[in-house]
N, C-alpha and C positions, 0 to 999 in steps of 0.2 A: 800537652800544659808547660811540661817541666823539661828542659833538654836530658837534664842527671836528677837522678832519684835517685840520693841515700836513701840507707835505712833509716835514718834518723827525719829525712823530710818523708819519707813513705807513711811512719808511723806517724806523723802529725795532719798529713791528706786523711789517714783514717780516721782520727779523732775529729775533722772540722766536719768531713763527712758520715761520721757515722749517726746513725736517727734512732733518738735524738742525737744533737753534738755533744761530743765532752766538752762538756765547762773548767773540767781539771787540766786543760794542755794551756802548758807556760804562753804568756802573753809575745813570749820573743822567739817560740816556733814560729805563729800564724806569722809577725812580721818579717821572719826570715823567709820562709814561701813563699811569699808575694813577692818580696826581694829577688828573691829564685825565678817565680814564675816572666818581670821583666816588668815590675811595677815601679813608678817613682814613689821614692815619699815624700812627703809634704809633711815639716814637721812642723805643727797648732804649738799657741799657745797651753801653758801650764801641760794638763801628763797627755792629748790631744794629738794624734798622727794622723793624716788622710794618706790614701796610696789613690794612685791614677794609673790606668793605664787606658787605652785607644777610646778618651774621651771617659770612659766611668772611673768613676771618685767611690771607697768607704771610705766609711772615716770608724777611729776606734779611739778610746779611753784607755790609753797605758791602765791593767792595772795597778795598783799601790795601795796598801804597804804590800800585799801581796800579789806574786808572781805567776800566776796561773789567769785564764780568762775566764770571766763573770758572766753568766748571762744577764741578756737586758746591756751591758757593757759592750756593746758592740765586737765581742769575741768570736768564738765560735759560729752563730748563726749567719753573721753579718759576712764572716769568709766565703762560709757555705753557697749565700748566693753571689758573689760577684761572681764573675762567671765573663 
């Protein structure tokens, strides 16, 4: 999936694919993982962002005012299903 996995990305991957997924992971770390995996970033209105790769899309609501991904807002569970 990722050509080079540094320690931060390895930790983020472990959080995303944990069972249950870690909802305390920073949203920016999830975004960084998807971009490193070759996803194209599409900025949507407001706090939304869509990632696209090979015709597949996943939509996120960027967490605010907190920086942590929350369950039900497209965070870790959507990331782990986007394969």
